[in-house]
C-alpha positions as CSV (number, residue, x, y, z in Angstrom):
1,X,100.7,100.1,85.7
2,X,96.4,100.4,85.8
3,X,94.8,98.4,83.8
4,X,91.8,99.7,81.5
5,X,88.8,97.1,82.1
6,X,86.0,98.0,79.6
7,X,84.0,96.6,76.7
8,X,86.7,97.8,74.2
9,X,89.2,95.2,75.6
10,X,86.8,92.6,74.8
11,X,86.8,91.4,70.9
12,X,84.1,92.2,68.8
13,X,82.8,88.5,68.1
14,X,84.5,85.2,67.3
15,X,84.6,82.7,64.7
16,X,85.5,79.3,65.4
17,X,86.5,79.5,68.7
18,X,89.0,82.0,67.6
19,X,88.8,86.0,68.8
20,X,88.1,88.7,66.0
21,X,89.8,92.5,66.8
22,X,90.2,95.2,65.3
23,X,93.8,94.9,64.8
24,X,92.6,91.3,63.3
25,X,90.3,93.4,60.5
26,X,93.5,95.3,60.1
27,X,95.8,93.1,59.6
28,X,93.3,91.4,57.0
29,X,93.4,95.0,55.0
30,X,97.1,95.2,54.9
31,X,97.2,91.7,53.5
32,X,94.2,92.7,51.0
33,X,96.2,96.1,50.5
34,X,99.3,94.1,49.7
35,X,97.7,91.9,47.4
36,X,96.0,94.8,45.5
37,X,99.5,96.7,44.7
38,X,101.0,93.4,43.8
39,X,98.1,92.7,41.2
40,X,98.4,96.6,40.0
41,X,102.2,96.3,39.9
42,X,102.3,93.1,37.8
43,X,100.2,95.0,35.3
44,X,102.0,98.0,35.3
45,X,99.5,100.2,35.9
46,X,99.7,103.8,37.2
47,X,96.8,103.6,39.5
48,X,98.9,102.9,42.0
49,X,100.9,105.9,41.8
50,X,98.0,107.9,41.4
51,X,95.7,107.1,44.1
52,X,97.8,105.1,46.7
53,X,100.9,107.0,46.9
54,X,100.6,110.1,48.7
55,X,101.8,113.4,46.9
56,X,101.6,116.6,49.3
57,X,100.0,119.5,46.8
58,X,97.8,116.7,45.3
59,X,94.1,118.5,46.6
60,X,92.1,115.9,44.4
61,X,93.7,113.0,46.1
62,X,92.6,112.6,50.2
63,X,92.4,108.9,50.3
64,X,95.7,108.3,49.7
65,X,96.5,110.2,53.0
66,X,95.6,106.7,54.5
67,X,96.4,104.1,51.9
68,X,100.0,104.8,51.0
69,X,101.1,102.6,54.4
70,X,100.0,99.9,51.7
71,X,102.2,100.4,48.9
72,X,104.8,97.9,49.2
73,X,106.3,95.1,47.0
74,X,105.4,91.4,48.3
75,X,108.1,89.4,49.7
76,X,109.6,87.7,52.0
77,X,109.2,89.4,54.8
78,X,105.5,90.6,54.1
79,X,104.4,87.8,56.0
80,X,106.5,88.9,59.1
81,X,105.6,92.2,59.2
82,X,101.7,91.6,59.2
83,X,101.8,89.2,62.0
84,X,103.8,91.9,64.0
85,X,101.4,94.6,63.1
86,X,99.0,91.8,64.7
87,X,100.7,90.8,67.7
88,X,101.2,94.8,68.7
89,X,98.2,96.2,67.9
90,X,96.3,93.4,69.7
91,X,98.7,93.7,72.6
92,X,97.9,98.1,72.9
93,X,93.8,96.9,72.3
94,X,93.1,94.7,74.8
95,X,95.1,97.0,77.0
96,X,94.1,100.2,76.0
97,X,91.0,99.7,74.0
98,X,89.7,99.9,70.8
99,X,89.0,103.6,70.7
100,X,92.8,103.9,71.9
101,X,94.2,101.8,69.2
102,X,92.1,103.6,66.3
103,X,93.2,107.2,67.3
104,X,96.9,105.9,67.6
105,X,96.9,104.9,63.9
106,X,95.1,107.7,62.8
107,X,98.2,109.8,64.3
108,X,101.3,107.5,63.2
109,X,99.6,107.4,59.3
110,X,98.5,111.4,59.4
111,X,101.4,112.7,61.1
112,X,104.4,112.1,58.1
113,X,101.3,113.5,55.6
114,X,101.2,116.8,57.6
115,X,104.7,116.8,57.7
116,X,105.2,116.3,53.8
117,X,102.2,118.9,53.0
118,X,104.3,121.3,55.6
119,X,107.5,120.6,54.2
120,X,106.0,121.7,50.4
121,X,104.3,124.5,51.3
122,X,107.2,125.8,53.7
123,X,110.1,124.9,52.0
124,X,108.9,123.7,48.5
125,X,110.5,119.8,49.3
126,X,108.3,117.7,47.6
127,X,108.3,114.0,48.2
128,X,106.3,111.0,48.3
129,X,105.0,109.0,51.2
130,X,104.7,105.1,51.0
131,X,105.8,101.7,52.5
132,X,104.5,100.3,55.5
133,X,108.1,101.4,57.8
134,X,106.6,104.4,59.6
135,X,103.6,102.6,60.5
136,X,105.6,100.0,61.7
137,X,107.8,102.3,63.8
138,X,105.0,104.3,65.7
139,X,103.1,100.9,66.4
140,X,106.4,99.9,68.0
141,X,106.8,103.1,69.9
142,X,103.7,102.2,71.2
143,X,104.0,99.2,72.0
144,X,107.1,99.8,73.9
145,X,105.6,102.6,75.6
146,X,102.9,99.9,77.2
147,X,105.0,97.5,78.0
148,X,108.9,98.7,78.4
149,X,110.2,95.8,80.1
150,X,108.2,93.0,78.5
151,X,111.0,90.0,77.2
152,X,111.3,90.0,73.6
153,X,113.1,86.5,72.1
154,X,113.2,85.6,75.7
155,X,115.5,88.1,77.2
156,X,115.7,91.4,75.6
157,X,113.4,94.4,77.0
158,X,110.8,95.1,74.3
159,X,112.2,99.0,75.1
160,X,115.7,98.1,73.9
161,X,114.3,96.4,70.5
162,X,112.0,99.7,69.5
163,X,115.0,102.2,70.2
164,X,117.2,100.3,67.9
165,X,114.4,100.0,65.5
166,X,113.9,103.3,65.5
167,X,117.8,104.1,65.2
168,X,118.3,101.6,62.3
169,X,115.1,103.8,60.3
170,X,116.9,106.8,61.1
171,X,120.0,105.8,59.2
172,X,118.0,104.7,56.2
173,X,116.5,107.7,56.0
174,X,119.8,109.4,55.9
175,X,121.0,107.7,53.6
176,X,118.4,108.1,51.1
177,X,118.2,112.0,52.6
178,X,114.8,111.5,53.0
179,X,114.1,114.1,55.0
180,X,110.2,114.2,55.5
181,X,110.5,110.8,56.2
182,X,113.3,111.0,58.4
183,X,111.3,114.2,60.4
184,X,108.6,112.3,60.1
185,X,110.1,109.1,61.6
186,X,110.7,110.8,64.7
187,X,107.4,113.5,64.5
188,X,105.7,109.7,64.9
189,X,107.6,108.1,67.3
190,X,107.5,110.9,69.5
191,X,103.2,111.5,69.3
192,X,102.6,107.4,69.9
193,X,104.9,107.6,73.1
194,X,103.3,110.5,74.4
195,X,100.0,109.7,73.4
196,X,100.3,106.0,75.0
197,X,101.5,107.5,78.6
198,X,98.4,109.7,78.7
199,X,96.3,107.0,77.8
200,X,97.7,105.0,80.6
201,X,97.7,107.8,83.2
202,X,94.3,108.5,82.5
203,X,93.1,105.9,84.3
204,X,94.8,107.1,87.6
205,X,93.2,109.6,90.1
206,X,95.9,112.0,89.8
207,X,95.5,112.1,86.0
208,X,96.2,115.6,84.5
209,X,95.5,116.4,80.7
210,X,98.4,116.2,78.4
211,X,97.1,119.4,76.7
212,X,97.3,121.1,80.6
213,X,100.6,119.5,81.2
214,X,101.7,120.8,78.2
215,X,100.2,124.5,78.6
216,X,101.6,124.3,82.0
217,X,105.7,123.4,80.5
218,X,105.1,126.7,78.2
219,X,103.4,129.2,80.8
220,X,105.3,132.1,82.2
221,X,107.3,130.5,85.0
222,X,106.8,133.4,88.5
223,X,110.2,135.1,89.3
224,X,111.8,134.5,92.7
225,X,112.4,137.5,94.9
226,X,114.4,137.4,98.0
227,X,112.1,138.7,101.0
228,X,113.8,140.9,103.8
229,X,114.5,139.2,107.0
230,X,111.1,139.3,109.0
231,X,111.5,142.0,112.1
232,X,111.6,140.4,115.7
233,X,108.8,141.6,116.9
234,X,109.8,144.0,120.3
235,X,106.8,142.0,122.8
236,X,108.2,139.0,124.0
237,X,106.6,135.8,123.2
238,X,103.3,134.6,125.0
239,X,105.3,132.1,127.3
240,X,102.8,132.0,130.2
241,X,99.7,131.5,127.5
242,X,101.8,128.6,126.4
243,X,102.5,127.2,129.4
244,X,99.3,127.7,130.3
245,X,97.9,125.6,127.4
246,X,99.9,123.0,128.3
247,X,98.9,122.7,131.8
248,X,95.6,122.2,130.7
249,X,96.1,119.6,128.4
250,X,97.9,117.6,131.1
251,X,94.5,118.4,133.4
252,X,92.3,116.8,130.3
253,X,94.2,114.0,130.1
254,X,94.7,113.2,134.3
255,X,90.9,113.8,133.9
256,X,90.3,111.3,131.1
257,X,92.6,108.6,132.7
258,X,90.2,109.2,136.0
259,X,87.2,108.8,134.0
260,X,88.4,105.4,132.8
261,X,90.0,103.8,135.4
262,X,89.1,105.6,138.4
263,X,91.0,107.9,141.0
264,X,93.0,104.4,142.4
265,X,94.8,104.9,138.9
266,X,96.8,108.2,139.3
267,X,100.3,107.9,140.7
268,X,101.8,110.1,143.1
269,X,103.2,112.7,140.9
270,X,99.9,112.9,138.8
271,X,97.9,113.3,141.6
272,X,100.0,116.4,143.3
273,X,99.9,117.8,139.6
274,X,96.2,117.7,139.2
275,X,96.3,119.3,142.8
276,X,98.5,121.9,142.0
277,X,95.9,122.7,139.2
278,X,93.1,122.8,141.5
279,X,94.8,125.6,143.5
280,X,95.4,127.7,140.9
281,X,92.0,127.4,139.8
282,X,90.4,128.0,143.0
283,X,93.0,131.3,143.5
284,X,91.8,132.7,139.4
285,X,88.1,132.3,141.3
286,X,88.8,134.4,144.5
287,X,90.2,136.7,142.5
């Protein structure tokens, strides 16, 4: 796998010898967001519902399209989620760069928003997006695409861990009959997979843009036609010309050998060939 080598792979800065990546800042934002939600929930404030949950059709609340992953209750597993997110995001950032990580997270966050809006406008299905489950699965799928055979827990390839988590998340949404989240889960997982694959292939010499490949996949394929067998020519093949060409090649090889090693380097058979070629050349000149 080709590795990107740009300044985007390096830390933004170091603090007391600790590298600060974009992933570090995002993990801090997640922590602050969870704490802020916990305070609002303890105050029984409706601000969390009005400005942080995403509900399709609320055109004035565009900000919530980016804040809904922060709306989740603090529990025993919250620190593990933040650490897991940081670990996966750093792995992607140090390999592909901050730009790729930023675009990846925007894809993961906004695809469920787009699906929720499409389901509401197209089928009248109203839903509310909240929680970090979709974000977790999307980053995990991206990391597994980048490092499919990396060991998780020392013996399990990470691609299997990501697949099991995707299936478990799907079963949860299916049990709740949350069709928007279920479609969004598979949509963002597919988008994360293809985006990371495309980002990795960009460093290869034979890279073909993803849009070009998708366009070629849906392009109309040329129809195969059965061609009639070629009609054999009435004229015989120019065997004479071919034989003459072979003789000329042999003579050239013998002349090269004489130029390099002298006339004595030729065997009796090679001398006979050279003499025969000389006699034929004299006949052609006399004719």
